[in-house]
N, C-alpha and C positions, 0 to 999 in steps of 0.2 A: 453257522460255521460251514466251512467247506467240507465236502463229503469225506475226504481222506483223513484230515486232522480231527474232525469230529468223531470219527470211528475210533481213532487212537485215544483221544481224550476220554471217550466213554469207557474204553477198556481200562485205562488207568484208574478212572474214578471207581469202577467196579472192583478193581483190585485193592485199592487202598481204603475205600469206604466200607466194603464188606456187605454181607447179605442183610444185616440189620438196618443199614442206611441211617444210623443214628448220629453220625458225626455231622457237624454243622457245615453246610455247603451253601454257596451263594454265587450269583452271576455278576459279571461286569461287562462294560463296553468302554472302548477308548478310541476317540476319533483323532487321527493324525493331524489334520489341518489346524485345529484350534486347541489341541491337547485337552479335549473335553472328556471327562470321565462320567460314567453312569454306574452307580452301585445299587444292587438289590438291597432290600431290607436286611437280608441275612449278612451281607458283607458289611453293611453299616454296623450290625450288632457285633460282628467279629472284632471290629475296631473300637467298640464301646459306645457307639452312637445310637440314638433312637431314630426310627425312620424319618427321613426328610429334615433332620436337625442340622445337617451341614451340607455344603456343596463340595463333593470330592474334587480334588485337584492333584496334580502331580506332586506339588510341594507338600500337601497334607499327607498323601500316601507315603512319601519318602520319610516324612517326619515320624511316622509310626513304625518304620522298619527298625529292627535291632541295629544298633550302631555297627556291629561287626558284619552285618549283611547288607547295609544300605548301599554301599558302592556297587556291589554285585547287581542289585536290582536296578539301580540307576543306569548302569552300563547296559543292561538287558533292554531297558525301555529305549535308550538312545539308539541302540542297534536296530530295534524293531521299527522305530520311526524312520531311521536313515535308509534301511534296506527293505522296509515293508514286509518284514517277516515276523511270524508269531514266536513266542518263547514259552518255555516251561521253567519253573523255579520252585525249589523247596527252601524256605527261609523262615525267619522269625519276625513277628511283629509285636509291638507293645501297645496294648489298648489304652483307653483313657484312664483306666484305674491302675495302670502300671503293671498289669498282668502280661506275661509273655506267652504268645501263641506260636506254635509250630504250624505253618500253613504250606499247602501245596497250591501253586497257581498254574493253571493250564490255559492256553489261549490258542485261537486260530484266527485266520484272516477274515475280516469283515469286508464284504464286497458290495459295490453299488449295483444298480440295475444293469450297467454295462460290463460288469465283471471286473471293475477296477478296485484294487485294494485301497480302502479308505480308513481302515483302523483294525482294531482287535476286539474280539469278544471271547469270553471264557468263564472259568470257574475259580472260586476260592474254596479250598477244602481245609477246614480247621482240624488239625490232627492232635491238638493239645491233649495231653494226658493219655495218648493212645500210641505214641511212637515208641514201641519197644524194639529190641534188636531185630526181631523177625519182621516187623512191619517196616522198619527202616531199610532192611535189605530188599524187601519187595518193592518199596518205593524207589530205591536207587535203580533197581533193574527196570521198572516200568518207565521211569523217566528216560533212562538210557535207550529204551526201545523207541520212545517217541522221537528222541533226537536222531536215532538211526533212520527211522522212517522218513523224517524230513530231509535228511542228508541225501538219501537215495533218490527222492523225488526231485530235489534241487539238481542233482547230477543229470537226471533224465531231462529235466527242463533245459539244462545247458546244452545237451546234445541236440535237442530239437531246435533250439535257438540258432545253433551253428549251421545245422543242415538246411533248415528252411528259411534262415535269415529273418526270424521273427523275434519279438520281445518276450520277456519273461511271462507276462500275463497271457499272451497268446499261446505260448508253449504249454502253460498249465491247462488252458482250455482244450488243447489237443489231447493231452493226457486224460483229462476228465471226460472228453468225448468218447475216447476208446474204452475207458472204464465203464461208462454208462451203456455204451453200445454192446459190450461183451459181458456185462454183469460180473466183472472181475475187479477186485479192489485196486485202486490206483497205485498203492504202494507195491503190490505184487507185480503189476505191469511195469512200473518203473524199474524194479529190481531185475526183471527179466530182460528189459531193454539194455541195461548196463551189462548184464551177463553176456548178452549176445553180440555186443560190439566187437568182441575179439574175432567173430566169424565174418565180419564185414570185409569185403575185398579192398585192396588199396584204392586211393583216390583216383577214380577214373570217371569216364562219362556215364558209366552204369551205376555209380555209387548211389545216387539219389533213388533210382528205381529199386535197387536192392534194399535200401533203407525203408522205402515205402512198403515193400512187401513184408519186411521184418516187423514194422510197426503194426500193420494190419493183421498179422497172424500171431502176435505175442501171446494172446490169450489161450491159444491152442497148446502152448508149451508150458504154461504156468502150472506148477505142482499144486493140485487141488488140496493137498494136505499141509501146505506150508502155512506158517503163522502170518496171517494177513490182518 
């Protein structure tokens, strides 16, 4: 997983799985080019299959979604393939025995050696028989946090794309570089960048120089106590 989203996914998993770690979790991968899926044995079991007994496909996966949730998941997958963005979803699936499972699906971008987004990888967390009102409230809040984190990173990428005339993947690499160089979480840097845009001077010949300075010193002004 990418460093930023992996951190957020790990935090969400810790929140919803809890210290006992007893709820069923499994991993998956999905390649955009040929819509190929890879499920761990645990994800197979959540759907009611023994390891290696089926080849997961988009059609098979959607077949197991609860009818009321199927369109939501299908739309999320379509958007992920179209825009190359990860997604998070809390929905129901029906296993081979007809049992309904409440699951949380978290994903992040899967990159090739050149940093190009080629698919998704992530987790299934089976919350069946554990989703009480308190857990659901926590789940809603943590998913909202993940969505918020991605939104601010996308905003920061958009700024970099415009200022430096680079593409989305290159913009993400710039943010990741600053995160690694300064040992500050990518989400926090992105949020600081957006916050400081209001201090930028009007579009002049000095704009890019001012932006360069702001980008290279963002880490000095990030609140060390903020939720990253």
